[in-house]
N, C-alpha and C positions, 0 to 999 in steps of 0.2 A: 199273583206273585210273578215277578219278572223272570224270564227265562235266563239260564246261565249263558256265558260266552262260549265261543267255539262250538256252536250248536251243529248237530248233524243235519244233513240234507234230508228232506222228506223223500223217501224212495231210494236212499243211498245204497240199499242192498242190491239194487238192480245194476249198479255200475260195474261191479266185478263180474257179475254173471254174463254181461253182454259187452265185452271189451271193444268190439268193433262197431257197435251201434252208434248212430248219431244221438246227440244229447240236446234236448229242448228244455230250457228253463222258463218257467212261468211264475207268476206271483199268486200264491195261495193254493191251498189243498184242493178246493173245488175246481179251480182252473186246471190243476195238474191231473185230477181224475178225469175231467172231460177230455183233455188233450190225449190221454192214453187211449181213450176210446176212438178218437180221430186218427191217431198215429201209432198203431200197434208195433211198428218196426222201430220206433224211436224209444230211447230211454228218457222219460219225462220226469223232471224233478222240480222241486221248489224249496224254498228256505223258510224257516220258522220266524215269525215275528213281524212280517210285513215289510213295507218299503224301507223302513228305517233300520232294519236289522241286518243289512248286508254285511257290515263290518264284524258282526257277532257270529258269523257263520263259518264253519270249517269247509273251505273250498279246496283243500288239498286233494281229495279224490278226483277232481276234475282237471288237475294240472296235465296239460298235454292232450286233452280230449278235444274233439270237434264239437264246439258248443254254439248253439243258437239261442238267443234270448227273445222271448215274445213278451214285451212289457204291457202292463195295464195302460189304458189310453188316458193318462193324466200326467201332470208334471212329476209327482212323486214316483210314479211307475217308471218314467223315462230316466229320472235321476238314479233310481236303483239299478236300472239296466246299465247305465254308464259306470256305476261303481263295480258291477260284475265284470264288465269289459276291462276295467282297470286292474282288477284282481286276476282275471284270466285273459291275458293278452292274446289277441287273435280271435276273440269271440265276435260273432256277428249279431247285430241288433236289428230286429225287424221293425218296420214302421207299422203302427196300428192302422187299421182301415180309416179312411178319412171321413166316412159318413156315419160313424157310430157315436154313441153318447160317451161322455167322459166316464172314466172308471170301467169301461167295457173290457171284458176279458174273454177267454175261450169258454168259460162256463156260460156266458151270455150267448156266445156263438152257437152252443148246443141247443139252448132254448129257442133261438131264432131259426133253427133248422139248417144250419150249415152242414155241408157234407164233407167227408174226408178228402174228396178230390179238391173241393174249394179251399180247404185249409192248406193242403199241399201246394196248390197253385199260388196262394198268397205268400207262402214261405219262399217259393222260387222267385216270385216277382219282387218282393219287398226286402229280401235279405240284403244287408249293407246299404240300404237307402235311407237310413235314419236322418240324414241331413235334410231331406225333403219333408220331414214330418211336421205338421202344424201342431202336433202334440209336444214336440220337444220344447223345453224351456227356452224362452227367447234370450235369456242371458247366457245360454250355453255357447261357448266358442266353437268355431267350425271343427277344430281338431281336438275336442274335449276328450275323445276316447283315448288319445295318445298323451294326455296330460298327466300331471303329477298333483295329487291332492296334498295340500300343505297341512301341517299339524293343526288340529282343532279338537273339539270335543269328541268327534267320531273317529279321528285318525291320530294315533300317537306319533311322537317324534321318531321313534324307532321304526314304525311301519312306513312312514314317509321316507325316512333315510334309506331303508332297504330298497325301495323302488327307485328313488332318485339316484343313488350311487350305482345301482345295477345299470341304469341307462347311461349315466355319465361314463361308466367304464367302457361301454361300447363306442362312445364318441372318441375316446382316447385324446382328449385335450386337457384333462386334469389328471394329476398323478399324486402319489404319496411320496414325499421326500423327507426323510428323517422324522416321520410322524406327522408332518404338516402337509397341507394341500398346496400343490404348486402347479403352475402352468408354464408353457413355453412362451417366450416373448422374443421379439426381434430387436436387437440393439445394434444399429449401424450395420445391418445386413448379417449379423451373427446371432444364431439362436442361443438362448440362455433360459434358465429356469428362474421363476419368481414366485415367492410365497404369496398367496393371494389373501386379501382381507375379506371380512364378512360382506362389505359393500360390493366387492368384485364378485364374490360368490353368488350374490343375488342375480346378477345378470348372466353369469356363466351357466346357472341352472336352467335358464330359459332355453338353452340350446337343445334340450331333450324334449321340448314341447311346452304347451301352455301350462301355467301354474294355476291350480284351482283351489277354491275354498267353498265351504257350505254356507248358504244363506237361507233365510226363510222363504218358502215358496208362496205363490199367490193363493194356492188352495190349501195352505197348511203344509206341514212337513218341511223338509229341507231339500234344497236343490243345489247343484254345483254352478259356480260362477267363476269366470276368469279373474285373476287377481295378480298382485305382485307380492313377492316374498319380502317380509319385513327384515330389518337388520337383526332383531332378536331371534327370529326364526333361523336366519342364516347362521348366526353364531351357535345356536343350539345344534343345528344339523352338522356343522363343521366339527363340533366337539364329540359327536356320536362315534362310537367304536365302529359303526358301519362304514365310516369313511375309508377304512382299510380294505374295502372291496375294490377301491380304485387300484389300478396297476401301480406297482412301485417303480421308481425311477432313480437312477443314481447319476446319469449323465445324458446330455444331448450332444450328439456328434453330427458333423457335416460330411462324414466320409464313411465308407464301409469299414468293417472291423474283421480282422482275422482272428479266429478262435481255434481251439483244438477240441474235436469231438471224436470220441472213440479212438483217440490216438492219432487222428488225421487232421490236417488243416481244413477249415471251412470258413467261408466269408459270409458275414451278415450284411445284407443289403438294406435298402430303404425300408423304414417301418419300425415298429416297436418289437423288441426282443426281450425275453426274460433273462437272457444271459447277463452275468455280472451285476445282479441285483436290479435289473431293468435298464436297458439301453435303447434310446430312441435315436435311430439314424434318420436325421431330418432331411438330408439331401443325398442324391445319388451321384456317385463318381464311378465311371466305367473302369473297373479293374479286371475285366474278364480275361485279359491276356496274361494274368499272373501265372496261371498254371502251365501255360505253354512257353513262357519266356525262358530262353537259355539263361542259366545262372550267370555266365560271364557277362551277358548283356545287362542283367540286373545290377551286378557289381559295378560295371562301367557307368551306368546311369547315376548311381549314388556318388561315385567319385567325381563325376562331372559337376555335381551340385556344389562341391567344396573346392573345385579346381583353382579358383582365383584367390583363395585365402592363403596367406602366408602364416603358417603355424610356427610356433617357437620350437617345437620338437615333433618327432614322429609320434610320440605318445599323445600329444595334443591333437594331432590329426585323427588318431584312432578314436579319441573321445568325441571329436566333432562328428564322425561318422556314426558312432554309437548313439549320439543324440538324435540322429535321423531315424534310428530303428527302435529306440526305447519306447516312444509313444505307442507303436503298434503292439508291443508286448504288454504294455500297461493297459491299453484300452481293451485288449482281448483277454485280460485276466491270465496271461501266460507267465506273469511274475506274481508270486504270492506275497513276496516281501516288499519292503519300501524301495523306492528309487531316489537317487540324490537330486539336488538342485543342479540344473545345467547352468554352470557359471561361464559366461563369456567375458573374458578379461583381455584388455588391449593395452598396448604400451602408450598409445596416444588417442586423443579424441578423433572421431570420424575414421576409425580404423576398420569398422565393419562388424563390431561385436553385436550390435542390435540387429544388423542385417542378417547375421547368421541365425539369430533366433527367429526372425521373420521367415527365413527359408524353411526352418523346421515346422513352424505352425502352418505355413502355406502348403507344405507337402501333404498335410492332413486337412486341407481346405478350411483352415481355422485362422482366427486372429487372436492373439493373446490378450487377456485382460491385464491392463497395465496398472500396477500398484506403485504409488509414490511412497517415498520413505521419509515421512515426517516423524517426529518423535513425540509420542503420547498425545492425549487429548482427543477432541473431536476431529475426525478426519485423519487420524494417525495411520501409520502403515498397518498396524494390527487390525484396525477397523476396516480399512480398505481391503485388506486380505480376507477378512471374514465375509465381506460383501461379495468378493470374487468367488469364494467357496459356495455361498448360497446360490449364486448365479449358475453354477454348474458347468461353466465353460472349462474345457479340459486344460487349456494353457493359461497359466498365471505368471506374469513377468514382473519382477521387481526391477524397474528400469533405471539404468544409469545411477546406480548406488553411489552415494558420496558419504564418506565417513564410516564409522564403525556400525556394523549391523549386529544388534544384540536383541533378539526377539525370542522370548520363551515360548510364545504361541507358535512361531514358525518352527522352532526346534521340536516342540511336542508334536506338531502336525507331521513332520517328516518321519517320525517313528511310530505314529499311531497305528495300532494293529488292525483297526477297523473303523468304526464310527468315530467322528470327531465333532465336538460341539462348536458351532460357529454362531456367535451372537451378533445380531445387527440391530440398530436402533428401531424401536417401535414394532419389531417382529419377534422378539424373544430369541431363544436359542434354537437352532436347527441342527439336527444330527446329519452329517454328510459322510460319505464313504471316502476316506482319505486315499484309497487306492485308485481313484478315478481321475486324479489330477497329475499334471506335469508342471513342475515349477522351474522357472528360468530366472536368472539374475545377470545383469550386465553391469560392469564397472571397469574403470581404468586402474583400479588398485584396490581390490576387495580387502576389507579388514573385518574379521568376524571372530566370534568366540571359537575356541578349539573344537567344541562339540559341533557347531555349525559348519566349520571347515571340514570336519570329518564326514559330514553328511552332504558334501558337495562333489560335483564332478567338474573340475576346473579345466577349461580349455583356453589356452593363451594364444593370442594372435598378434601380429605386428602390422603396423601400417605400411603400405607400399606407396610412398609419395610419388605423385605423377602417373600412377598406373591407371589406365583407362578400363574400368570395370565394365564387363558385359552385364546385361540385365538378366541375371539368372532367375530372379523372382518372377518376371513376366513369362519366362519360358515355362516355368512350372505351372503358372496360372493358365497358360494357354493349353497345356496338355497334362492336367493333374493326374489323370488315370495312369499314364505311362510311368511316372515316377513312384506313385503309390503302389502300383503293381510290382515295381522292382523291389520295394520293401517287402511286400507280401511274398514274393518269390524267395527272397533270402530267408525270411522267417519260416516259410514252409519247408525249406531245406533243413533248417535247424530242427523243426518238429519231426521231420522224416528221420533224422539221426537220433531221435529220442530226447530232444532238448538237453544236450550235454552241457557240462560246465568244466572249466579248468580248475586248478587247485590254487590259483592266485588268491591270497588273503590280504592284499594290501589296501583294502577298503572296508569300512565298517559295514556297508551294505553288501554282504557276501554274495547273495544270490544274484543280484543285479550285476555285480562286477565280474563274477565268474561266467555267467551266461553270455554277457556282451563280449567278454574277453575271448571266449571260444568263437563267437560269431566273427568278430573283426579279424582274428588271427587265421582261422581255418577256412572261412568262406570268402573273406575279402582280401586277405593277404596283407594286413597291416601290422604294425608293431603291437606289442602287448599293451593292453588298455591302460594299465596303471603306471607305465614307464614315466618317470619324471613327476608323478603326481604327488608323491609324499613331500617333496621339497616345496611344491606349490602350496600344499596344505599348511606346512609349517610356517611358511612366510605369511600366509593369509592370517593365521592366528597369532602372529607376532607383530605388533605395531612397529617395532623398531626395524624389522626386516622390510615391512611395507614402506616405511619412510626411506630406507636405504635404496630400495628399488626405484622409488620416485626420483631420488637424487641421481642414480645411475642413468636413468632415462633422460634427465635434464642435461647431464654431461654429454650424453650421446647427441642430443639435439643441438647442443652448442659446439659440436665437433671438438670436444675437449677430453675424449677418451685418451688415456695414456698420460694425462697431465696430473702431477701430484697436487692434492688439495690439502690445505691445513684446515683445522676446525673453523677458522675465520673465513677461509675461502668457501667452505661448505655453507656457512651462514649466508654468504653473498649469493651463492647460486640458488639457495632456497628462497631468498627474497625476490630474486629475479623471476622465478618460476611459480611463485605462490605456494610453495611447499611449507606446510606448518611444521614448526619445531616444537615438540611437546615440552612444556616446562621452560620454554625459552622466550617468553614474552618479556618485553622490556628492552634494555639496551643490548648492543651487539656483544658486549663482554659476557653477559649472562647467557645469551644465546650460544656463544662459542663454548662456554662451559657445559651447557646442556648437551651440545653436539659431542663434545669430548667424552662425557659420561656415557652417552648412548653408544658411541663407537667402542668404548671400553667394554661395555656389557656384551656387544655383538662379537668382538674378537676374542675376549678372554685371553688365553695364552697362545692363541693361534695368530698366524700372520696373514691368513687368507680367509675370506668369507665369500661363498658363492650364493648368488641370489638371482633366480629367474634369468639365466643366460648371461649374467654378468659375473665377473670375478673382481673382487676388491682386495687389493694388497696393502697391508700396512707397513710403512717404512719410517725411517728417521732421517731428518736433515738437520744441519747445524744452522742456527739462526743467530744473528747478531742483535743484541739488545741496544737501546739508545745510549746506554752508558759505555758501550764498547765491549761488554762481556759477550761470550758466545754460549749458547745453550742448545741442547737437542730439542727438536720439535717433531711430533708425529705428523706424518702426511699419509694420504690415502689415494691410491691410483686405481681408476676404474678402467676395465677392459672388457671386451666381449669374450665370453667363455668359448673357446674353439670347439669344445665338445658338445655345444648346444646349437648346432647349425639349424637354421630354419628349413622347413620343408615346403616345397612349392612344385606341384606337378607341372611338367613342361607343356602339356597339351591342354589347351582351353577350347578345343573344338567340340561342339555338341555331338555326342555319340549317336549313331543310328542303330536301330534294332536289326538283328539278323532276321532273315526271312525264315 
């Protein structure tokens, strides 16, 4: 009758009695009894069932022990020894004597008159020299002892997976992301995450050593031979629950991360960290000076980054500086709630809105993943956005948005409390941590739903015609540690004060708004974060106000501020500047009627409408009809709102650090 599985070792009772003794494993009870007479100071053991029964043995009592294996002098004996070394990593395998008969063991040595001294000498001489053995199967690869035996009759999928994933875990090249196996890849010099396929898993598994399988030996029995993993084996191993032995990962970063530990700031350097659900810092940026940097110098450095930008208001400037600090709080898990989209809005093209976003990403040694805004279908903005989430790059930018943004996926992501399902073609759905991303959006006139507007941080800038911009981006790239250390110094000061918040509730994302409001006002000395933001949100979510802003900018560009415009005049200026009139397709008369109705809804009973730094006044003039009669006609005059002066720091000289 066949013996049961998980069989105890022959002589197992000796293991606990002699915890410090060396262990010798031989094949067969007769060989074990002879070895004990040769080596009384050793614990000599064997397993039940012969060379083919190694997988059916309980090897747990020998985990962590100093084990030497003396195999029988034949192929099955060497194969069994290799299996034992696989189960007990670190085991040494002796080479059988070269001048003995096949199947020779220590019982034969006793018959032949070997002495204890000769046995000890052979152990000292031959330990770890199995590669030279002519008894080793010729099909055995040089590094077979460090290989992985693939699933087969003798080895279950689970057994193989346990060993394989334990070894892959040490390599730290594969990770678990949203329940799927992912690896780091390089895209144009930027690290990202990619969900791997079974075909890719086949080759990645070879990083831990040769892959082995059992084949029939020349003298019967089964021996190990190097092989390749099949696609079916890869799929089965990837589906095993044991894959969760791999380290989890939520983001791959190219800069250090500031976190809070025991109430104090700490910086995570290059390498893998368990913080934040698994953070891999792929590159090192020297921020060592952050702790000794004077706070005033840190503030000066951040203000220097935005010195050349002409903001529409002091509140816009505060939000631009907050955008430099928000990623550090997000990456380090210092904000538990959601953060808004950083919206860069400009009055004209080439005003620097995209450049401001580049400055933010560059500060963290990153490049943003650019998402185009097509509507629906293959390659839509939602699909591109999902691909960006799976990639794991922290900055995702919806670049140069045109038209109305209405994405339920984007709105859901912004308020996701934890994991968010991102579905990409041919890979299925991947669960990503929504709290590991920073979203950016650039537009010359953002138009969005009210919900999306309420989940945005809108920073408005103006173009400075003829201004000779200095290359701030290159300055940051040349000395990234200096500016990132400045962010860390400011964040550390906030942590030192207990991560305080103001009571401003003018934004839906209260934790972010109140935390950044405290930082920009109390540590940097800027205006309240949300000043002027509510009007920008209202305009963004109101298509009529967005249209009116575009007309005001066109009037300013044509130097016609202060000039009264009739509805027909507004139709003309829209045509000259390519501004769409909703519901006004067709002839000019219909367009003028549509403009008149739009203005009527905007003004209601009021005579003044303010929109993004412009004031529009409604008045009446007398117009003469072709028949000679006179009739009143509404006109609209655009001017700059004197209470919305732009902000522009006078100093553009790069600051120097105090000694």
